[in-house]
mmCIF file as gemmi writes it, N, C-alpha and C atoms, coordinates in Angstrom:
data_model
loop_
_atom_site.group_PDB
_atom_site.id
_atom_site.type_symbol
_atom_site.label_atom_id
_atom_site.label_alt_id
_atom_site.label_comp_id
_atom_site.label_asym_id
_atom_site.label_entity_id
_atom_site.label_seq_id
_atom_site.pdbx_PDB_ins_code
_atom_site.Cartn_x
_atom_site.Cartn_y
_atom_site.Cartn_z
_atom_site.occupancy
_atom_site.B_iso_or_equiv
_atom_site.pdbx_formal_charge
_atom_site.auth_seq_id
_atom_site.auth_asym_id
_atom_site.pdbx_PDB_model_num
ATOM 1 N N . UNK Axp A 1 ? 0.893 -1.209 0.01 1 0 ? 1 A 1
ATOM 2 C CA . UNK Axp A 1 ? 0.076 -0.218 -0.183 1 0 ? 1 A 1
ATOM 3 C C . UNK Axp A 1 ? 0.922 1.259 0.02 1 0 ? 1 A 1
ATOM 4 N N . UNK Axp A 2 ? 0.77 2.17 -0.836 1 0 ? 2 A 1
ATOM 5 C CA . UNK Axp A 2 ? 1.442 3.543 -0.932 1 0 ? 2 A 1
ATOM 6 C C . UNK Axp A 2 ? 0.913 4.342 -0.053 1 0 ? 2 A 1
ATOM 7 N N . UNK Axp A 3 ? 1.714 5.488 0.095 1 0 ? 3 A 1
ATOM 8 C CA . UNK Axp A 3 ? 1.474 6.494 0.981 1 0 ? 3 A 1
ATOM 9 C C . UNK Axp A 3 ? 0.076 7.213 0.641 1 0 ? 3 A 1
ATOM 10 N N . UNK Axp A 4 ? -0.082 7.266 -1.059 1 0 ? 4 A 1
ATOM 11 C CA . UNK Axp A 4 ? -1.226 7.928 -1.369 1 0 ? 4 A 1
ATOM 12 C C . UNK Axp A 4 ? -2.408 7.039 -0.892 1 0 ? 4 A 1
ATOM 13 N N . UNK Axp A 5 ? -2.181 5.793 -1.211 1 0 ? 5 A 1
ATOM 14 C CA . UNK Axp A 5 ? -3.592 5.014 -0.607 1 0 ? 5 A 1
ATOM 15 C C . UNK Axp A 5 ? -3.709 4.955 0.776 1 0 ? 5 A 1
ATOM 16 N N . UNK Axp A 6 ? -2.872 5.139 1.618 1 0 ? 6 A 1
ATOM 17 C CA . UNK Axp A 6 ? -3.017 5.356 3.018 1 0 ? 6 A 1
ATOM 18 C C . UNK Axp A 6 ? -3.616 6.554 3.273 1 0 ? 6 A 1
ATOM 19 N N . UNK Axp A 7 ? -3.131 7.86 2.865 1 0 ? 7 A 1
ATOM 20 C CA . UNK Axp A 7 ? -3.915 8.75 3.064 1 0 ? 7 A 1
ATOM 21 C C . UNK Axp A 7 ? -5.328 8.913 2.713 1 0 ? 7 A 1
ATOM 22 N N . UNK Axp A 8 ? -5.427 8.321 1.617 1 0 ? 8 A 1
ATOM 23 C CA . UNK Axp A 8 ? -6.958 8.225 1.069 1 0 ? 8 A 1
ATOM 24 C C . UNK Axp A 8 ? -7.881 7.392 2.027 1 0 ? 8 A 1
ATOM 25 N N . UNK Axp A 9 ? -7.322 6.384 2.465 1 0 ? 9 A 1
ATOM 26 C CA . UNK Axp A 9 ? -8.025 5.66 3.373 1 0 ? 9 A 1
ATOM 27 C C . UNK Axp A 9 ? -8.33 6.241 4.596 1 0 ? 9 A 1
ATOM 28 N N . UNK Axp A 10 ? -7.473 6.961 5.109 1 0 ? 10 A 1
ATOM 29 C CA . UNK Axp A 10 ? -7.548 7.888 6.353 1 0 ? 10 A 1
ATOM 30 C C . UNK Axp A 10 ? -8.561 8.947 6.044 1 0 ? 10 A 1
ATOM 31 N N . UNK Axp A 11 ? -8.55 9.552 4.875 1 0 ? 11 A 1
ATOM 32 C CA . UNK Axp A 11 ? -9.577 10.569 4.673 1 0 ? 11 A 1
ATOM 33 C C . UNK Axp A 11 ? -11.093 10.206 4.527 1 0 ? 11 A 1
ATOM 34 N N . UNK Axp A 12 ? -11.152 8.785 3.827 1 0 ? 12 A 1
ATOM 35 C CA . UNK Axp A 12 ? -12.262 8.209 3.747 1 0 ? 12 A 1
ATOM 36 C C . UNK Axp A 12 ? -12.937 7.717 5.2 1 0 ? 12 A 1
ATOM 37 N N . UNK Axp A 13 ? -11.897 7.331 6.137 1 0 ? 13 A 1
ATOM 38 C CA . UNK Axp A 13 ? -12.4 6.909 7.499 1 0 ? 13 A 1
ATOM 39 C C . UNK Axp A 13 ? -12.866 8.262 8.281 1 0 ? 13 A 1
ATOM 40 N N . UNK Axp A 14 ? -12.085 9.214 7.952 1 0 ? 14 A 1
ATOM 41 C CA . UNK Axp A 14 ? -12.412 10.618 8.699 1 0 ? 14 A 1
ATOM 42 C C . UNK Axp A 14 ? -13.888 11.063 8.139 1 0 ? 14 A 1
ATOM 43 N N . UNK Axp A 15 ? -14.015 10.773 6.773 1 0 ? 15 A 1
ATOM 44 C CA . UNK Axp A 15 ? -15.442 11.606 6.441 1 0 ? 15 A 1
ATOM 45 C C . UNK Axp A 15 ? -16.326 10.746 6.915 1 0 ? 15 A 1
ATOM 46 N N . UNK Axp A 16 ? -16.256 9.27 6.848 1 0 ? 16 A 1
ATOM 47 C CA . UNK Axp A 16 ? -17.356 8.371 7.345 1 0 ? 16 A 1
ATOM 48 C C . UNK Axp A 16 ? -17.611 8.52 8.954 1 0 ? 16 A 1
ATOM 49 N N . UNK Axp A 17 ? -16.635 8.827 9.86 1 0 ? 17 A 1
ATOM 50 C CA . UNK Axp A 17 ? -16.769 8.949 11.204 1 0 ? 17 A 1
ATOM 51 C C . UNK Axp A 17 ? -17.375 10.34 11.409 1 0 ? 17 A 1
ATOM 52 N N . UNK Axp A 18 ? -17.148 11.484 10.529 1 0 ? 18 A 1
ATOM 53 C CA . UNK Axp A 18 ? -17.902 12.821 10.699 1 0 ? 18 A 1
ATOM 54 C C . UNK Axp A 18 ? -19.338 12.613 10.383 1 0 ? 18 A 1
ATOM 55 N N . UNK Axp A 19 ? -19.64 11.821 9.137 1 0 ? 19 A 1
ATOM 56 C CA . UNK Axp A 19 ? -21.08 11.584 8.915 1 0 ? 19 A 1
ATOM 57 C C . UNK Axp A 19 ? -21.597 10.916 9.975 1 0 ? 19 A 1
ATOM 58 N N . UNK Axp A 20 ? -21.218 9.87 10.539 1 0 ? 20 A 1
ATOM 59 C CA . UNK Axp A 20 ? -21.533 9.208 11.546 1 0 ? 20 A 1
ATOM 60 C C . UNK Axp A 20 ? -21.996 10.012 12.904 1 0 ? 20 A 1
ATOM 61 N N . UNK Axp A 21 ? -21.133 10.744 12.926 1 0 ? 21 A 1
ATOM 62 C CA . UNK Axp A 21 ? -21.315 11.764 14.136 1 0 ? 21 A 1
ATOM 63 C C . UNK Axp A 21 ? -22.585 12.61 14.044 1 0 ? 21 A 1
ATOM 64 N N . UNK Axp A 22 ? -22.743 12.905 12.89 1 0 ? 22 A 1
ATOM 65 C CA . UNK Axp A 22 ? -23.803 14.018 12.379 1 0 ? 22 A 1
ATOM 66 C C . UNK Axp A 22 ? -25.167 13.412 12.235 1 0 ? 22 A 1
ATOM 67 N N . UNK Axp A 23 ? -25.04 11.953 11.914 1 0 ? 23 A 1
ATOM 68 C CA . UNK Axp A 23 ? -26.393 11.131 11.529 1 0 ? 23 A 1
ATOM 69 C C . UNK Axp A 23 ? -26.862 10.491 12.932 1 0 ? 23 A 1
ATOM 70 N N . UNK Axp A 24 ? -25.782 10.252 13.694 1 0 ? 24 A 1
ATOM 71 C CA . UNK Axp A 24 ? -26.236 9.762 15.065 1 0 ? 24 A 1
ATOM 72 C C . UNK Axp A 24 ? -27.404 10.056 15.764 1 0 ? 24 A 1
ATOM 73 N N . UNK Axp A 25 ? -27.337 11.512 16.289 1 0 ? 25 A 1
ATOM 74 C CA . UNK Axp A 25 ? -28.507 11.791 16.941 1 0 ? 25 A 1
ATOM 75 C C . UNK Axp A 25 ? -29.691 11.653 16.548 1 0 ? 25 A 1
ATOM 76 N N . UNK Axp A 26 ? -29.774 11.945 14.938 1 0 ? 26 A 1
ATOM 77 C CA . UNK Axp A 26 ? -30.917 11.875 14.305 1 0 ? 26 A 1
ATOM 78 C C . UNK Axp A 26 ? -31.692 10.221 14.405 1 0 ? 26 A 1
ATOM 79 N N . UNK Axp A 27 ? -30.668 9.426 14.317 1 0 ? 27 A 1
ATOM 80 C CA . UNK Axp A 27 ? -31.108 7.924 14.242 1 0 ? 27 A 1
ATOM 81 C C . UNK Axp A 27 ? -31.605 7.626 15.82 1 0 ? 27 A 1
ATOM 82 N N . UNK Axp A 28 ? -30.982 8.039 16.618 1 0 ? 28 A 1
ATOM 83 C CA . UNK Axp A 28 ? -31.275 7.879 18.044 1 0 ? 28 A 1
ATOM 84 C C . UNK Axp A 28 ? -32.59 8.471 18.39 1 0 ? 28 A 1
ATOM 85 N N . UNK Axp A 29 ? -33.055 9.689 17.864 1 0 ? 29 A 1
ATOM 86 C CA . UNK Axp A 29 ? -34.146 10.393 18.144 1 0 ? 29 A 1
ATOM 87 C C . UNK Axp A 29 ? -35.315 9.665 17.396 1 0 ? 29 A 1
ATOM 88 N N . UNK Axp A 30 ? -35.057 9.213 16.194 1 0 ? 30 A 1
ATOM 89 C CA . UNK Axp A 30 ? -36.022 8.305 15.478 1 0 ? 30 A 1
ATOM 90 C C . UNK Axp A 30 ? -36.431 7.192 16.33 1 0 ? 30 A 1
ATOM 91 N N . UNK Axp A 31 ? -35.604 6.21 16.829 1 0 ? 31 A 1
ATOM 92 C CA . UNK Axp A 31 ? -35.71 5.169 17.49 1 0 ? 31 A 1
ATOM 93 C C . UNK Axp A 31 ? -36.449 5.439 18.505 1 0 ? 31 A 1
ATOM 94 N N . UNK Axp A 32 ? -36.082 6.529 19.405 1 0 ? 32 A 1
ATOM 95 C CA . UNK Axp A 32 ? -36.923 6.839 20.641 1 0 ? 32 A 1
ATOM 96 C C . UNK Axp A 32 ? -38.418 7.131 20.084 1 0 ? 32 A 1
ATOM 97 N N . UNK Axp A 33 ? -38.657 8.011 19.185 1 0 ? 33 A 1
ATOM 98 C CA . UNK Axp A 33 ? -39.922 8.326 18.651 1 0 ? 33 A 1
ATOM 99 C C . UNK Axp A 33 ? -40.706 7.228 18.262 1 0 ? 33 A 1
ATOM 100 N N . UNK Axp A 34 ? -40.056 6.11 17.329 1 0 ? 34 A 1
ATOM 101 C CA . UNK Axp A 34 ? -40.841 4.939 17.239 1 0 ? 34 A 1
ATOM 102 C C . UNK Axp A 34 ? -41.157 3.987 18.442 1 0 ? 34 A 1
ATOM 103 N N . UNK Axp A 35 ? -40.468 4.013 19.495 1 0 ? 35 A 1
ATOM 104 C CA . UNK Axp A 35 ? -40.665 3.52 20.757 1 0 ? 35 A 1
ATOM 105 C C . UNK Axp A 35 ? -42.04 3.738 21.355 1 0 ? 35 A 1
ATOM 106 N N . UNK Axp A 36 ? -41.752 5.391 21.239 1 0 ? 36 A 1
ATOM 107 C CA . UNK Axp A 36 ? -43.006 6.035 22.083 1 0 ? 36 A 1
ATOM 108 C C . UNK Axp A 36 ? -44.254 5.721 21.3 1 0 ? 36 A 1
ATOM 109 N N . UNK Axp A 37 ? -44.029 5.649 19.856 1 0 ? 37 A 1
ATOM 110 C CA . UNK Axp A 37 ? -45.29 5.618 19.301 1 0 ? 37 A 1
ATOM 111 C C . UNK Axp A 37 ? -45.817 4.242 19.463 1 0 ? 37 A 1
ATOM 112 N N . UNK Axp A 38 ? -45.044 3.072 19.576 1 0 ? 38 A 1
ATOM 113 C CA . UNK Axp A 38 ? -45.453 1.848 19.747 1 0 ? 38 A 1
ATOM 114 C C . UNK Axp A 38 ? -45.926 1.74 21.181 1 0 ? 38 A 1
ATOM 115 N N . UNK Axp A 39 ? -45.566 2.464 22.2 1 0 ? 39 A 1
ATOM 116 C CA . UNK Axp A 39 ? -46.31 2.411 23.606 1 0 ? 39 A 1
ATOM 117 C C . UNK Axp A 39 ? -47.422 3.119 23.702 1 0 ? 39 A 1
ATOM 118 N N . UNK Axp A 40 ? -47.671 3.996 22.897 1 0 ? 40 A 1
ATOM 119 C CA . UNK Axp A 40 ? -48.997 4.884 22.783 1 0 ? 40 A 1
ATOM 120 C C . UNK Axp A 40 ? -49.855 4.026 22.141 1 0 ? 40 A 1
ATOM 121 N N . UNK Axp A 41 ? -49.558 3.486 21.054 1 0 ? 41 A 1
ATOM 122 C CA . UNK Axp A 41 ? -50.527 2.168 20.258 1 0 ? 41 A 1
ATOM 123 C C . UNK Axp A 41 ? -51.036 0.996 21.366 1 0 ? 41 A 1
ATOM 124 N N . UNK Axp A 42 ? -49.755 0.767 21.855 1 0 ? 42 A 1
ATOM 125 C CA . UNK Axp A 42 ? -50.224 -0.437 23.043 1 0 ? 42 A 1
ATOM 126 C C . UNK Axp A 42 ? -51.163 0.126 24.185 1 0 ? 42 A 1
ATOM 127 N N . UNK Axp A 43 ? -51.009 1.184 24.731 1 0 ? 43 A 1
ATOM 128 C CA . UNK Axp A 43 ? -51.769 1.829 25.607 1 0 ? 43 A 1
ATOM 129 C C . UNK Axp A 43 ? -53.365 2.153 24.955 1 0 ? 43 A 1
ATOM 130 N N . UNK Axp A 44 ? -53.642 2.445 23.696 1 0 ? 44 A 1
ATOM 131 C CA . UNK Axp A 44 ? -54.936 2.616 23.169 1 0 ? 44 A 1
ATOM 132 C C . UNK Axp A 44 ? -55.403 1.566 23.072 1 0 ? 44 A 1
ATOM 133 N N . UNK Axp A 45 ? -54.686 0.192 22.841 1 0 ? 45 A 1
ATOM 134 C CA . UNK Axp A 45 ? -55.531 -0.99 22.718 1 0 ? 45 A 1
ATOM 135 C C . UNK Axp A 45 ? -55.614 -1.415 24.33 1 0 ? 45 A 1
ATOM 136 N N . UNK Axp A 46 ? -54.996 -1.087 25.224 1 0 ? 46 A 1
ATOM 137 C CA . UNK Axp A 46 ? -55.211 -1.698 26.638 1 0 ? 46 A 1
ATOM 138 C C . UNK Axp A 46 ? -54.296 -2.573 26.824 1 0 ? 46 A 1
ATOM 139 N N . UNK Axp A 47 ? -53.311 -2.981 26.156 1 0 ? 47 A 1
ATOM 140 C CA . UNK Axp A 47 ? -52.222 -4.109 26.286 1 0 ? 47 A 1
ATOM 141 C C . UNK Axp A 47 ? -50.955 -3.61 26.616 1 0 ? 47 A 1
ATOM 142 N N . UNK Axp A 48 ? -51.026 -2.724 27.785 1 0 ? 48 A 1
ATOM 143 C CA . UNK Axp A 48 ? -49.861 -2.139 28.361 1 0 ? 48 A 1
ATOM 144 C C . UNK Axp A 48 ? -49.132 -3.088 29.037 1 0 ? 48 A 1
ATOM 145 N N . UNK Axp A 49 ? -47.678 -2.935 29.239 1 0 ? 49 A 1
ATOM 146 C CA . UNK Axp A 49 ? -46.865 -3.933 29.703 1 0 ? 49 A 1
ATOM 147 C C . UNK Axp A 49 ? -47.156 -4.199 31.331 1 0 ? 49 A 1
ATOM 148 N N . UNK Axp A 50 ? -47.894 -3.367 32.005 1 0 ? 50 A 1
ATOM 149 C CA . UNK Axp A 50 ? -48.135 -3.572 33.511 1 0 ? 50 A 1
ATOM 150 C C . UNK Axp A 50 ? -49.368 -4.409 33.642 1 0 ? 50 A 1
ATOM 151 N N . UNK Axp A 51 ? -50.356 -4.207 32.622 1 0 ? 51 A 1
ATOM 152 C CA . UNK Axp A 51 ? -51.644 -4.897 32.674 1 0 ? 51 A 1
ATOM 153 C C . UNK Axp A 51 ? -51.916 -6.436 32.684 1 0 ? 51 A 1
ATOM 154 N N . UNK Axp A 52 ? -52.366 -6.804 33.841 1 0 ? 52 A 1
ATOM 155 C CA . UNK Axp A 52 ? -52.773 -8.251 33.821 1 0 ? 52 A 1
ATOM 156 C C . UNK Axp A 52 ? -54.116 -8.725 33.334 1 0 ? 52 A 1
ATOM 157 N N . UNK Axp A 53 ? -54.31 -9.817 33.211 1 0 ? 53 A 1
ATOM 158 C CA . UNK Axp A 53 ? -55.407 -10.295 32.56 1 0 ? 53 A 1
ATOM 159 C C . UNK Axp A 53 ? -56.265 -10.661 33.4 1 0 ? 53 A 1
ATOM 160 N N . UNK Axp A 54 ? -56.156 -10.683 34.852 1 0 ? 54 A 1
ATOM 161 C CA . UNK Axp A 54 ? -57.083 -11.037 35.738 1 0 ? 54 A 1
ATOM 162 C C . UNK Axp A 54 ? -58.029 -9.878 36.196 1 0 ? 54 A 1
ATOM 163 N N . UNK Axp A 55 ? -58.73 -10.13 37.282 1 0 ? 55 A 1
ATOM 164 C CA . UNK Axp A 55 ? -59.59 -8.878 37.575 1 0 ? 55 A 1
ATOM 165 C C . UNK Axp A 55 ? -58.86 -7.885 38.357 1 0 ? 55 A 1
ATOM 166 N N . UNK Axp A 56 ? -59.094 -6.64 38.303 1 0 ? 56 A 1
ATOM 167 C CA . UNK Axp A 56 ? -58.46 -5.506 38.889 1 0 ? 56 A 1
ATOM 168 C C . UNK Axp A 56 ? -59.286 -5.177 40.173 1 0 ? 56 A 1
ATOM 169 N N . UNK Axp A 57 ? -58.311 -4.933 41.317 1 0 ? 57 A 1
ATOM 170 C CA . UNK Axp A 57 ? -59.044 -4.416 42.671 1 0 ? 57 A 1
ATOM 171 C C . UNK Axp A 57 ? -58.845 -2.98 42.679 1 0 ? 57 A 1
ATOM 172 N N . UNK Axp A 58 ? -59.989 -2.394 43.055 1 0 ? 58 A 1
ATOM 173 C CA . UNK Axp A 58 ? -60.211 -0.983 43.104 1 0 ? 58 A 1
ATOM 174 C C . UNK Axp A 58 ? -59.168 -0.483 43.968 1 0 ? 58 A 1
ATOM 175 N N . UNK Axp A 59 ? -58.804 0.774 43.529 1 0 ? 59 A 1
ATOM 176 C CA . UNK Axp A 59 ? -57.731 1.418 44.315 1 0 ? 59 A 1
ATOM 177 C C . UNK Axp A 59 ? -58.455 1.834 45.522 1 0 ? 59 A 1
ATOM 178 N N . UNK Axp A 60 ? -57.458 1.809 46.478 1 0 ? 60 A 1
ATOM 179 C CA . UNK Axp A 60 ? -58.05 2.457 47.856 1 0 ? 60 A 1
ATOM 180 C C . UNK Axp A 60 ? -57.855 3.842 48.109 1 0 ? 60 A 1
ATOM 181 N N . UNK Axp A 61 ? -58.739 4.641 48.59 1 0 ? 61 A 1
ATOM 182 C CA . UNK Axp A 61 ? -58.386 6.017 48.856 1 0 ? 61 A 1
ATOM 183 C C . UNK Axp A 61 ? -57.764 6.167 50.208 1 0 ? 61 A 1
ATOM 184 N N . UNK Axp A 62 ? -57.067 7.189 50.706 1 0 ? 62 A 1
ATOM 185 C CA . UNK Axp A 62 ? -56.694 7.426 51.92 1 0 ? 62 A 1
ATOM 186 C C . UNK Axp A 62 ? -57.663 7.787 52.957 1 0 ? 62 A 1
ATOM 187 N N . UNK Axp A 63 ? -57.62 7.139 54.304 1 0 ? 63 A 1
ATOM 188 C CA . UNK Axp A 63 ? -58.676 7.499 55.155 1 0 ? 63 A 1
ATOM 189 C C . UNK Axp A 63 ? -58.494 8.786 55.779 1 0 ? 63 A 1
ATOM 190 N N . UNK Axp A 64 ? -57.357 9.197 55.706 1 0 ? 64 A 1
ATOM 191 C CA . UNK Axp A 64 ? -57.004 10.383 56.319 1 0 ? 64 A 1
ATOM 192 C C . UNK Axp A 64 ? -57.726 11.868 55.52 1 0 ? 64 A 1
ATOM 193 N N . UNK Axp A 65 ? -58.358 12.61 56.275 1 0 ? 65 A 1
ATOM 194 C CA . UNK Axp A 65 ? -58.691 13.692 55.631 1 0 ? 65 A 1
ATOM 195 C C . UNK Axp A 65 ? -57.884 14.693 55.09 1 0 ? 65 A 1
ATOM 196 N N . UNK Axp A 66 ? -58.016 15.404 53.897 1 0 ? 66 A 1
ATOM 197 C CA . UNK Axp A 66 ? -57.082 16.144 53.482 1 0 ? 66 A 1
ATOM 198 C C . UNK Axp A 66 ? -57.276 17.551 53.97 1 0 ? 66 A 1
ATOM 199 N N . UNK Axp A 67 ? -56.163 17.889 54.511 1 0 ? 67 A 1
ATOM 200 C CA . UNK Axp A 67 ? -56.077 19.269 55.238 1 0 ? 67 A 1
ATOM 201 C C . UNK Axp A 67 ? -55.092 20.073 54.573 1 0 ? 67 A 1
ATOM 202 N N . UNK Axp A 68 ? -55.238 21.394 54.292 1 0 ? 68 A 1
ATOM 203 C CA . UNK Axp A 68 ? -54.473 22.208 53.415 1 0 ? 68 A 1
ATOM 204 C C . UNK Axp A 68 ? -53.043 22.561 54.326 1 0 ? 68 A 1
ATOM 205 N N . UNK Axp A 69 ? -52.123 22.642 53.562 1 0 ? 69 A 1
ATOM 206 C CA . UNK Axp A 69 ? -50.577 22.767 54.256 1 0 ? 69 A 1
ATOM 207 C C . UNK Axp A 69 ? -50.746 24.135 54.779 1 0 ? 69 A 1
ATOM 208 N N . UNK Axp A 70 ? -49.737 24.408 55.789 1 0 ? 70 A 1
ATOM 209 C CA . UNK Axp A 70 ? -49.551 25.593 56.346 1 0 ? 70 A 1
ATOM 210 C C . UNK Axp A 70 ? -49.314 26.891 55.352 1 0 ? 70 A 1
ATOM 211 N N . UNK Axp A 71 ? -48.588 26.535 54.207 1 0 ? 71 A 1
ATOM 212 C CA . UNK Axp A 71 ? -48.385 27.46 53.29 1 0 ? 71 A 1
ATOM 213 C C . UNK Axp A 71 ? -49.658 27.785 52.683 1 0 ? 71 A 1
ATOM 214 N N . UNK Axp A 72 ? -50.39 26.914 52.306 1 0 ? 72 A 1
ATOM 215 C CA . UNK Axp A 72 ? -52.017 27.152 51.632 1 0 ? 72 A 1
ATOM 216 C C . UNK Axp A 72 ? -52.755 27.929 52.553 1 0 ? 72 A 1
ATOM 217 N N . UNK Axp A 73 ? -52.739 27.57 53.904 1 0 ? 73 A 1
ATOM 218 C CA . UNK Axp A 73 ? -53.36 28.46 54.848 1 0 ? 73 A 1
ATOM 219 C C . UNK Axp A 73 ? -53.215 29.877 54.912 1 0 ? 73 A 1
ATOM 220 N N . UNK Axp A 74 ? -51.707 30.185 54.96 1 0 ? 74 A 1
ATOM 221 C CA . UNK Axp A 74 ? -51.347 31.256 55.244 1 0 ? 74 A 1
ATOM 222 C C . UNK Axp A 74 ? -51.482 32.158 53.894 1 0 ? 74 A 1
ATOM 223 N N . UNK Axp A 75 ? -51.401 31.399 52.715 1 0 ? 75 A 1
ATOM 224 C CA . UNK Axp A 75 ? -51.838 32.389 51.433 1 0 ? 75 A 1
ATOM 225 C C . UNK Axp A 75 ? -53.081 32.652 51.511 1 0 ? 75 A 1
ATOM 226 N N . UNK Axp A 76 ? -54.003 31.928 51.994 1 0 ? 76 A 1
ATOM 227 C CA . UNK Axp A 76 ? -55.438 32.237 51.894 1 0 ? 76 A 1
ATOM 228 C C . UNK Axp A 76 ? -55.761 33.267 52.687 1 0 ? 76 A 1
ATOM 229 N N . UNK Axp A 77 ? -54.976 33.489 53.938 1 0 ? 77 A 1
ATOM 230 C CA . UNK Axp A 77 ? -55.349 34.615 54.881 1 0 ? 77 A 1
ATOM 231 C C . UNK Axp A 77 ? -54.87 35.727 54.294 1 0 ? 77 A 1
ATOM 232 N N . UNK Axp A 78 ? -53.513 35.671 53.644 1 0 ? 78 A 1
ATOM 233 C CA . UNK Axp A 78 ? -52.883 36.947 52.927 1 0 ? 78 A 1
ATOM 234 C C . UNK Axp A 78 ? -53.985 37.342 51.785 1 0 ? 78 A 1
ATOM 235 N N . UNK Axp A 79 ? -54.564 36.511 50.901 1 0 ? 79 A 1
ATOM 236 C CA . UNK Axp A 79 ? -55.462 36.715 50.196 1 0 ? 79 A 1
ATOM 237 C C . UNK Axp A 79 ? -56.831 37.7 50.802 1 0 ? 79 A 1
ATOM 238 N N . UNK Axp A 80 ? -57.391 37.072 51.599 1 0 ? 80 A 1
ATOM 239 C CA . UNK Axp A 80 ? -58.516 37.598 52.243 1 0 ? 80 A 1
ATOM 240 C C . UNK Axp A 80 ? -58.181 38.998 52.87 1 0 ? 80 A 1
ATOM 241 N N . UNK Axp A 81 ? -57.014 39.192 53.436 1 0 ? 81 A 1
ATOM 242 C CA . UNK Axp A 81 ? -56.572 40.473 53.926 1 0 ? 81 A 1
ATOM 243 C C . UNK Axp A 81 ? -56.661 41.267 52.825 1 0 ? 81 A 1
ATOM 244 N N . UNK Axp A 82 ? -56.074 41.081 51.608 1 0 ? 82 A 1
ATOM 245 C CA . UNK Axp A 82 ? -55.835 41.991 50.662 1 0 ? 82 A 1
ATOM 246 C C . UNK Axp A 82 ? -57.334 42.32 49.932 1 0 ? 82 A 1
ATOM 247 N N . UNK Axp A 83 ? -58.293 41.619 49.899 1 0 ? 83 A 1
ATOM 248 C CA . UNK Axp A 83 ? -59.407 41.678 49.547 1 0 ? 83 A 1
ATOM 249 C C . UNK Axp A 83 ? -60.292 42.636 50.475 1 0 ? 83 A 1
ATOM 250 N N . UNK Axp A 84 ? -60.113 42.491 51.662 1 0 ? 84 A 1
ATOM 251 C CA . UNK Axp A 84 ? -60.803 43.59 52.692 1 0 ? 84 A 1
ATOM 252 C C . UNK Axp A 84 ? -60.298 44.768 52.662 1 0 ? 84 A 1
ATOM 253 N N . UNK Axp A 85 ? -59.004 44.942 52.36 1 0 ? 85 A 1
ATOM 254 C CA . UNK Axp A 85 ? -58.302 46.2 52.575 1 0 ? 85 A 1
ATOM 255 C C . UNK Axp A 85 ? -58.554 47.07 51.398 1 0 ? 85 A 1
ATOM 256 N N . UNK Axp A 86 ? -58.823 46.362 50.199 1 0 ? 86 A 1
ATOM 257 C CA . UNK Axp A 86 ? -58.814 47.249 48.869 1 0 ? 86 A 1
ATOM 258 C C . UNK Axp A 86 ? -60.103 47.617 48.566 1 0 ? 86 A 1
C-alpha cells in the first residue's frame, strides 16, 4: 500500500466518522420516537406492559382527611386581607 492509498483510506475513514457523528443523534431520536409511538398504540389497545388479564382490585383511597398545608392556609389569609383592605 502506497502513501497515497493510506492517506486516501484515512481521509475516507475520517469522512465516514464525521458523517456518523452527524447522523447518530437523528437515528437515536427516530428510534426513541418509534418506541414512544409503539407504547402509545399499546396503551390505546389496553395491552400495556403492566396490565394483567385478571380482575383488577379497586384502588383504595386514603382514610385521612385532606388538610391544607400551612403555606396554603397562610396564603389564603393573606388573600382575604388584601380583598378586605382594597
